[in-house]
C-alpha positions in Angstrom: -1.7 -17.4 -2.4 1.8 -16.4 -1.4 3.3 -16.8 2.1 6.0 -14.8 3.5 9.2 -16.7 4.2 12.4 -15.8 6.1 14.3 -14.9 3.0 11.7 -12.4 1.8 11.1 -11.1 5.4 14.8 -10.2 5.6 14.7 -8.4 2.3 11.6 -6.4 3.3 13.3 -5.1 6.5 15.1 -2.9 4.1 12.8 -0.3 2.5 12.0 -0.9 -1.2 12.4 2.8 -2.0 13.4 6.1 -0.4 12.3 6.7 3.2 10.8 10.1 3.6 9.3 12.2 6.3 5.6 12.8 6.2 6.2 16.3 4.8 8.5 15.0 2.0 6.0 12.2 1.1 3.2 14.7 0.9 5.2 17.0 -1.3 6.1 14.1 -3.6 2.5 13.0 -3.8 1.3 16.5 -4.6 3.7 16.7 -7.5 2.5 13.3 -8.8 -1.0 14.9 -9.4 -3.1 12.0 -8.1 -1.0 9.2 -9.5 -0.6 7.8 -6.0 -1.3 4.5 -4.2 -1.1 4.3 -0.4 -0.7 1.1 1.5 -1.3 1.5 5.2 -3.7 3.4 7.5 -1.1 6.0 8.8 0.3 6.7 5.3 -3.2 7.1 3.7 -4.4 9.3 6.6 -1.4 11.5 6.4 -2.0 12.1 2.7 -5.7 12.8 3.1 -5.1 15.2 6.0 -2.7 17.1 3.7 -5.2 17.4 0.8 -3.7 14.5 -1.2 -6.3 12.1 -2.6 -4.6 8.9 -3.7 -6.3 7.0 -6.5 -6.1 3.8 -4.3 -5.7 3.3 -0.6 -5.3 -0.1 1.1 -6.0 -0.1 4.8 -6.9 -2.5 7.6 -7.8 -0.1 10.5 -4.7 -1.1 12.3 -1.2 0.4 12.8 1.5 -1.8 14.3 -1.2 -4.4 14.9 -3.2 -2.1 17.1 -6.5 -0.5 16.2 -6.2 3.0 14.8 -7.8 6.0 16.5 -11.5 6.8 15.9 -10.4 9.9 13.8 -8.3 7.7 11.5 -11.0 5.0 11.3 -13.8 7.4 10.5 -11.7 9.3 7.9 -10.7 6.1 6.0 -14.0 4.3 6.3 -16.0 7.4 5.5 -14.4 8.3 2.2 -17.0 8.8 -0.6 -15.0 6.6 -2.9 -15.7 3.2 -4.5 -15.2 0.6 -1.8 -13.7 -2.8 -2.0 -12.8 -5.6 0.5 -10.3 -8.4 0.6 -9.4 -11.0 3.1 -5.7 -11.3 3.7 -4.1 -12.9 6.8 -0.9 -11.6 8.3 2.2 -12.9 6.4 0.3 -13.7 3.2 -0.8 -12.1 -0.1 -4.0 -13.8 -1.1 -5.2 -14.2 -4.6 -8.3 -12.2 -3.5 -6.1 -9.2 -2.4 -4.1 -9.3 -5.6 -7.3 -9.4 -7.7 -9.1 -6.6 -5.8 -6.0 -4.4 -6.1 -5.7 -5.2 -9.8 -9.4 -4.2 -10.3 -9.0 -1.1 -8.3 -6.0 0.1 -10.3 -8.1 -0.4 -13.5 -10.9 1.9 -12.2 -11.4 5.5 -13.3 -12.6 6.5 -9.8 -10.8 6.4 -6.5 -10.9 3.2 -4.6 -10.6 2.4 -0.9 -9.7 -1.2 -0.2 -10.4 -2.5 3.3 -8.4 -5.6 4.2 -9.8 -8.0 6.6 -6.7 -9.3 8.3 -3.5 -7.4 7.4 -2.4 -5.2 4.5 1.3 -5.0 5.3 2.5 -6.9 2.2 0.1 -5.2 -0.2 2.9 -2.8 -1.4 4.4 -5.7 -3.4 1.4 -6.4 -5.6 0.8 -2.6 -5.8 4.3 -2.2 -7.2 3.8 -5.1 -9.6 0.5 -3.8 -10.9 0.8 0.0 -10.9 1.5 2.0 -14.0 5.0 3.3 -14.7 5.5 6.7 -13.1 2.9 6.2 -10.4 4.1 6.6 -6.8 3.5 3.9 -4.2 3.7 4.8 -0.5 3.8 2.6 2.5 4.9 3.0 6.1 8.2 1.7 7.4 7.7 1.3 11.1 10.0 3.6 13.2 11.5 5.1 10.0 8.9 7.0 8.0 7.1 6.7 4.7 8.6 4.8 1.9 8.1 6.4 -1.5 8.7 4.4 -4.7 8.2 5.7 -8.2 7.1 2.7 -10.3 9.5 1.8 -13.0 10.6 -1.3 -14.9 13.3 -1.8 -12.2 10.9 -1.4 -9.2 8.3 -3.6 -10.8 10.9 -6.3 -11.5 12.1 -6.2 -7.9 8.5 -6.5 -6.5 7.8 -9.4 -9.0 11.0 -11.1 -7.9 10.1 -10.9 -4.2 6.6 -12.2 -5.0 8.1 -15.2 -6.8 10.5 -15.8 -3.9 7.6 -16.1 -1.5 6.3 -19.6 -0.7 3.2 -20.9 -2.5 0.5 -21.6 0.1 
């Protein structure tokens, strides 16, 4: 299990990729033809509402630590996809979350991962585990949706940040 420390927290205040408007993020996702991973309720909901079906979503039914609306909760929880769950407290990346995400990315069908706790840091293992060329999206509070095309460089950056987190 990894624990967020001040050094990594400071690094994560800067987006790991390009910050997009919802419209730009949806356009990029549509061009990716399903090779999309969304971390966060608002991000996943925006994609689904615009006819984009990511292959994996990671959600916790909260946005900015407040419960999402019933519309968002019903849409995300009601997806007819394979379901998975992982416990992950705020400020951590548990081995369970990492493993569940790794298994989901190996599936042929779409997977919705519900995180009991907080999914905010799940973009790091998603970047470390996703296939080259896939797009990872996550929300950057107050700024928009961060879009990252997985490459050797982005994977290395995510792996470096994971290594720099404290072992817990």
